[in-house]
Every structure is written in structure tokens, then in C-alpha cells.
C-alpha positions as CSV (number, residue, x, y, z in Angstrom):
1,M,110.0,86.7,105.1
2,R,110.2,89.0,108.1
3,A,108.9,92.6,107.8
4,D,111.6,95.3,107.7
5,V,110.8,97.7,110.6
6,Q,112.5,101.1,110.4
7,Q,112.2,103.7,113.1
8,V,112.1,107.1,111.4
9,A,111.2,109.3,114.4
10,D,110.1,109.0,118.0
11,G,107.3,106.5,118.1
12,T,107.1,106.4,114.3
13,Y,107.9,103.3,112.3
14,L,107.8,102.6,108.5
15,V,107.4,98.9,107.8
16,H,108.3,97.4,104.5
17,G,106.1,94.4,103.7
18,S,106.0,92.6,100.4
19,N,106.0,95.5,97.9
20,T,103.8,97.6,100.2
21,N,104.5,99.6,103.3
22,W,102.5,100.4,106.5
23,V,103.2,102.7,109.4
24,I,103.0,102.2,113.1
25,L,102.7,105.1,115.5
26,T,103.2,104.3,119.2
27,E,102.6,105.8,122.6
28,G,103.8,103.2,125.2
29,D,102.4,99.9,124.0
30,A,99.3,101.6,122.4
31,A,99.5,102.0,118.6
32,T,97.9,103.5,115.6
33,L,98.3,101.4,112.5
34,I,98.2,103.1,109.1
35,D,97.5,100.6,106.3
36,T,97.9,96.8,106.6
37,G,99.6,95.5,103.5
38,Y,98.5,92.5,101.4
39,P,96.3,89.7,102.9
40,G,99.4,87.5,102.7
41,D,101.4,90.0,104.7
42,R,99.5,89.3,107.9
43,Q,102.2,87.4,109.8
44,Q,104.7,90.2,108.9
45,L,102.1,92.7,110.1
46,L,101.7,91.0,113.5
47,E,105.5,90.6,113.9
48,S,106.0,94.3,113.2
49,L,103.7,95.2,116.0
50,A,105.6,93.0,118.4
51,A,108.9,94.5,117.1
52,V,107.9,98.0,118.3
53,G,106.6,96.8,121.6
54,S,102.9,96.6,120.8
55,S,100.3,94.0,119.9
56,P,97.1,93.7,117.8
57,E,95.1,94.0,121.1
58,A,96.8,97.4,121.7
59,V,96.1,98.9,118.3
60,A,93.7,101.8,119.0
61,A,92.6,102.1,115.4
62,V,93.5,101.1,111.9
63,L,93.7,104.1,109.5
64,I,93.5,103.3,105.8
65,T,94.9,105.7,103.2
66,H,92.8,104.0,100.5
67,A,91.0,100.7,100.1
68,H,93.2,98.9,97.5
69,N,93.9,95.2,98.4
70,D,97.6,95.9,99.1
71,H,96.7,98.4,101.9
72,L,93.4,96.9,103.2
73,G,94.6,93.3,103.5
74,S,94.2,92.7,107.2
75,A,91.9,95.5,108.2
76,E,88.8,93.4,108.5
77,Y,90.8,90.7,110.3
78,L,91.8,93.2,113.0
79,R,88.3,94.6,113.2
80,S,86.5,91.2,113.5
81,T,89.1,89.5,115.7
82,Y,90.1,92.3,118.1
83,G,87.3,94.9,117.6
84,T,89.7,97.4,116.2
85,P,87.9,100.3,114.5
86,V,88.8,101.0,110.9
87,Y,88.7,104.6,109.7
88,L,88.9,106.1,106.2
89,H,87.9,109.3,104.5
90,E,84.1,109.4,104.1
91,D,84.4,109.0,100.3
92,E,86.5,105.9,100.8
93,V,84.2,104.1,103.3
94,P,82.0,102.5,100.6
95,H,85.1,101.5,98.7
96,A,86.3,99.6,101.8
97,R,82.9,97.9,102.0
98,R,83.3,97.0,98.3
99,D,80.2,98.8,97.3
100,F,82.4,99.6,94.3
101,L,85.9,98.9,93.3
102,Q,88.4,101.4,91.9
103,Q,91.4,99.2,91.3
104,V,93.5,98.3,88.3
105,S,91.8,95.6,86.3
106,V,93.3,92.3,85.1
107,G,92.8,93.6,81.6
108,Q,94.8,96.7,82.3
109,V,97.6,94.8,83.8
110,L,97.8,92.3,80.9
111,G,97.8,95.3,78.6
112,N,100.9,96.5,80.3
113,V,102.6,93.2,80.9
114,W,105.3,94.0,78.3
115,R,106.6,96.7,80.5
116,P,109.6,95.9,82.7
117,G,108.7,94.7,86.1
118,V,105.0,94.2,85.5
119,L,105.0,90.4,85.1
120,P,107.1,89.7,88.2
121,W,104.9,92.1,90.1
122,L,101.7,90.4,88.9
123,V,103.1,87.0,90.0
124,H,103.9,88.4,93.4
125,V,100.5,90.0,93.8
126,L,98.8,86.6,93.1
127,R,101.0,84.9,95.6
128,V,100.2,87.3,98.5
129,G,96.4,87.4,97.9
130,G,96.4,90.7,96.0
131,A,93.6,89.4,93.8
132,E,91.4,88.5,96.8
133,Q,88.7,90.8,98.2
134,H,88.6,91.4,101.9
135,P,86.0,94.1,102.4
136,V,85.6,95.8,105.8
137,A,82.2,95.0,107.2
138,A,81.9,98.2,109.3
139,P,84.3,100.9,108.2
140,A,83.8,104.3,109.7
141,P,84.7,107.8,108.5
142,F,87.1,110.2,110.3
143,T,85.2,112.6,112.5
144,G,85.9,116.2,113.3
145,T,88.8,118.2,111.9
146,G,92.5,118.4,112.7
147,A,94.4,115.7,114.5
148,L,92.8,112.4,115.4
149,D,92.8,111.5,119.1
150,L,95.1,108.5,118.5
151,P,98.7,107.6,119.2
152,G,100.8,109.9,117.0
153,R,98.1,112.5,116.5
154,P,97.8,111.9,112.7
155,V,96.0,114.6,110.7
156,P,94.0,113.2,107.7
157,V,94.1,115.2,104.5
158,H,92.0,114.3,101.5
159,T,94.1,113.7,98.4
160,P,91.7,112.2,95.8
161,G,92.8,110.8,92.4
162,H,94.4,107.5,93.1
163,T,91.0,106.6,94.5
164,V,88.1,108.9,95.2
165,G,88.7,109.0,98.9
166,H,92.4,108.6,99.2
167,A,93.9,110.4,102.2
168,V,97.4,111.1,103.5
169,F,98.2,111.5,107.2
170,H,100.3,114.5,108.3
171,L,102.3,114.0,111.5
172,P,103.3,117.6,112.4
173,E,104.7,116.6,115.8
174,V,107.6,114.7,114.1
175,G,107.6,116.5,110.7
176,A,106.5,113.5,108.6
177,L,103.9,112.6,106.1
178,V,102.3,109.2,105.5
179,S,101.5,109.5,101.8
180,G,100.0,106.2,100.9
181,D,99.9,106.0,97.1
182,A,99.4,109.8,96.5
183,L,103.2,110.1,96.4
184,V,105.6,107.3,96.4
185,S,109.4,106.9,96.2
186,G,109.5,103.7,94.1
187,H,107.5,100.7,92.9
188,A,108.2,97.3,91.4
189,T,106.7,98.4,88.1
190,A,108.4,101.8,87.9
191,R,111.9,102.5,86.5
192,A,112.3,105.8,88.3
193,K,113.5,106.1,91.9
194,G,112.7,108.9,94.2
195,P,109.5,110.9,94.5
196,Q,106.9,110.1,91.8
197,L,103.4,109.1,91.1
198,L,102.6,105.5,90.5
199,P,102.3,104.4,86.9
200,D,99.2,105.6,85.2
201,M,97.3,102.3,85.2
202,F,97.0,102.4,89.0
203,H,95.1,105.7,89.3
204,H,91.3,106.0,89.1
205,E,91.6,109.6,88.0
206,R,95.2,110.5,87.1
207,A,94.4,114.3,86.6
208,R,93.1,114.5,90.2
209,A,96.1,112.5,91.5
210,V,98.4,115.1,89.9
211,A,96.3,117.9,91.3
212,S,96.5,116.4,94.8
213,L,100.3,116.8,94.7
214,S,99.6,120.6,95.3
215,V,97.7,119.7,98.5
216,I,100.7,117.7,99.6
217,E,103.1,120.6,98.7
218,A,101.3,122.7,101.3
219,L,102.0,120.3,104.2
220,S,105.1,121.1,106.3
221,A,107.2,117.9,106.6
222,D,110.7,116.7,105.9
223,V,110.2,112.9,106.1
224,L,108.0,111.1,103.6
225,L,106.6,107.7,104.5
226,P,105.2,106.3,101.2
227,G,103.0,103.4,100.5
228,H,105.7,102.1,98.2
229,G,109.4,102.6,98.2
230,P,111.9,103.6,100.9
231,V,111.6,106.5,103.3
232,H,112.5,109.8,101.6
233,R,114.2,112.5,103.7
234,G,114.0,116.1,102.7
235,S,111.4,118.7,101.9
236,V,108.1,117.0,101.2
237,E,107.1,120.1,99.3
238,A,110.0,119.6,97.0
239,A,109.3,115.9,96.7
240,A,105.7,116.6,95.6
241,R,106.9,119.3,93.1
242,L,109.4,116.8,91.6
243,A,106.6,114.2,91.2
244,R,104.4,116.7,89.5
245,E,107.2,117.6,87.1
246,R,107.8,113.9,86.3
247,A,104.1,113.4,85.7
248,A,103.9,116.3,83.1
């Protein structure tokens, strides 16, 4: 299956992999890659870079919203093969090394397997390596404040709850927000469509995930690029508010 690459703004692409999205920001052939999909999405990831006129050698950095297997999948591959630095929020760095794991357990999934969509999702996860661990050997924290000196000038913003070091990336130059799993627009295990939190079993601390929606509300953007689901166009402030109402 080929990755679905969608240009959403100048030099800004949302890529739909297998149930998980990643984002590519380009300046010429240089790129910033935000998240990397499942381990089994690697060929789609490499094809998506080629589709936007870049290559793994031209990726200046990999930014990770959070270190779950469906977002971290090829980060270590890019680091070890091409020397690409991998950056996360400082609280998420040990998670990427797998010093600890804040991810839904098999027991939690099995306890929810009666819910619509959970069993097909679980089968897919196993097929694309979602149960494997691919820790990053040498992840690094973001340094400084404000925009990172990378293609797209992303601004990391800490939004804990889904994991302790989850971060979103504000793209003020194009009016967009890369929201990872802090705010999504759909999921294989969710009935609702549109802005929402993921189902409760996926959050390390649900109350903090709900609280982080207020942080997202304060970011000026009108294009939402989520970790799961389609691009959402419209006020991100309103999208976060709707997600909080749905979570009440």
C-alpha cells in the first residue's frame, strides 16, 4: 500500500500511513519529518519523502510528538542509517529510549476488544509491527525556546497527558498545528468523526490530556494535522474546545 501524501500548505504535507499520520515540512529538498508511523510503514515513509522531492539523506531532523510505537517506528532506523538527529520533549526522551513505557497494554486492549473496531485495529497493529519495540539509542531534547532552526520552523509546545512528554508542533508561518495524539480527527477504534481525544485506554493520564486541550486552544491555527484521522480545516481553537466538550 502506498502512502497517501496530501499537500496542505506551502512546503507542508500530511501523510496517511497505515492508521497513523506523519508530517513532512520542506525547504527545497531539505525536510523536517514529524513522526514516522509504525515499523511496518517504513517503505511508505521512504516513498512519501520521494513524493515531495526529498530523501532520507535530506531529512534535517526527525521530530517525535510522543514515543508510542505507531509514531516512533522508523526513527531509530533513520538515526542509525543516515545519522538523522531525533528530537523530543525532554520528558519524552527517556520514553523514546524505552527507559519506561507509557502505552496501552495488551490486557487493556483485550478488555476493550468487545468495542466496535478494536479487534480489527489490533490485528492491523500486529501486522505492521505495532507490538515491537524500536527504541531510539540516542534521542535528544529540543533546545532553546520558540521555533526550531529546521525546515518549516516548527514550534514545539508541551501537551502532556497522552504521554508525559507529548508535544505538538505549531507552524505559525502556514497557520497549522501538528497535534500528534493530543487532538485527533478520527481513529479506527472511535465511532465519532471530527476533533476528539483518543479513546480513554490510550492515554497515560486522561485528566492531563483533557487539560492540554486548553494549551492547544491558545495556539493560532486554522489547519489541524492530527496523528490519526484526516486533515481538519477550521479554527483549531474551536476544534480543541469541541474535543473537550466531547470528553466531558
